[in-house]
ZAMARGU-4260 file (C-alpha; in steps of 0.2 Angstrom, whole numbers, plus 5000, padded with zeros to 4 digits):
<rodrens>
0) 4928/4815/4838 | 4937/4821/4823 | 4934/4839/4818 | 4928/4843/4800 | 4932/4857/4789
5) 4916/4860/4779 | 4911/4857/4765 | 4918/4839/4765 | 4919/4827/4751 | 4910/4821/4741
10) 4909/4837/4732 | 4895/4844/4721 | 4897/4859/4710 | 4890/4870/4724 | 4901/4863/4738
15) 4917/4864/4727 | 4913/4882/4723 | 4911/4886/4741 | 4927/4877/4745 | 4936/4887/4732
20) 4929/4903/4739 | 4933/4899/4756 | 4952/4896/4751 | 4952/4913/4742 | 4944/4922/4757
25) 4957/4914/4769 | 4972/4918/4758 | 4967/4936/4756 | 4968/4938/4775 | 4987/4935/4772
30) 4987/4927/4789 | 4998/4911/4788 | 4990/4903/4804 | 4973/4906/4797 | 4977/4899/4780
35) 4986/4884/4787 | 4971/4878/4797 | 4963/4872/4780 | 4977/4859/4777 | 4979/4842/4786
40) 4994/4842/4798 | 5003/4831/4786 | 4999/4841/4770 | 5010/4840/4755 | 5012/4854/4743
45) 5021/4857/4727 | 5022/4875/4724 | 5032/4881/4709 | 5049/4872/4712 | 5047/4869/4731
50) 5040/4854/4741 | 5032/4859/4757 | 5026/4846/4770 | 5016/4849/4785 | 5007/4864/4793
55) 5023/4871/4801 | 5031/4872/4784 | 5015/4879/4776 | 5016/4893/4790 | 5034/4897/4787
60) 5032/4897/4768 | 5017/4909/4768 | 5026/4920/4781 | 5040/4922/4769 | 5029/4924/4754
65) 5019/4938/4761 | 5035/4947/4767 | 5040/4948/4749 | 5023/4949/4740 | 5016/4965/4747
70) 4997/4971/4746 | 4993/4953/4739 | 4976/4951/4732 | 4970/4934/4725 | 4955/4928/4715
75) 4951/4910/4712 | 4938/4901/4701 | 4933/4883/4701 | 4939/4874/4686 | 4933/4856/4689
80) 4930/4844/4703 | 4928/4825/4708 | 4922/4817/4724 | 4938/4822/4734 | 4948/4833/4722
85) 4946/4851/4716 | 4955/4861/4702 | 4955/4880/4702 | 4963/4893/4691 | 4969/4909/4700
90) 4976/4926/4697 | 4984/4937/4711 | 4993/4954/4711 | 5006/4960/4722 | 5021/4972/4722
95) 5039/4969/4728 | 5049/4980/4740 | 5055/4990/4725 | 5037/4995/4720 | 5036/4984/4705
100) 5018/4976/4703 | 5016/4958/4697 | 5002/4947/4691 | 5004/4929/4695 | 4993/4916/4686
105) 4991/4898/4688 | 4982/4882/4692 | 4980/4872/4708 | 4975/4854/4710 | 4969/4850/4728
110) 4965/4833/4736 | 4955/4832/4752 | 4953/4819/4766 | 4936/4814/4773 | 4935/4828/4786
115) 4938/4841/4772 | 4956/4845/4775 | 4967/4848/4760 | 4980/4834/4760 | 4989/4838/4744
120) 4991/4855/4734 | 5000/4856/4718 | 5002/4874/4711 | 5009/4879/4694 | 5012/4898/4694
125) 5019/4911/4681 | 5023/4929/4685 | 5021/4944/4674 | 5027/4962/4678 | 5012/4974/4677
130) 5010/4993/4679 | 4999/4998/4694 | 4986/5005/4681 | 4985/4987/4674 | 4979/4980/4691
135) 4962/4971/4689 | 4961/4957/4702 | 4946/4960/4714 | 4943/4946/4727 | 4926/4939/4727
140) 4920/4946/4711 | 4915/4935/4696 | 4925/4926/4683 | 4943/4929/4680 | 4949/4937/4664
145) 4956/4924/4652 | 4971/4935/4646
</rodrens>
């Protein structure tokens, strides 16, 4: 029997929002092994200028990411959905090893298989340096600011 990763397609507004919140919750653990379990074993990502294929590469990518992006906090909001696709907008904040804080903004496009695993992820991301006093991303709390 094939395991499922609920919620599964076809998505409704409620289940798409639950899927987006589950992704936010997982990424905020900053645990690459946990996060990778949401993706199919042959998942394909485009993340900025990189192509990542398969869970092993996802784990390696996330390990390197969170070694550089310290105290990472993410917020995702559902943007749109179809039967097996979800689009989200997100913001996350982090600081580098020099103490500089950053806010990263972007959009992600996700496609899922029938068992609810993400098979494709495309992420477009921009970074902006911020002061620590400008931080505003709080996981799990409402709509993201637009600016």
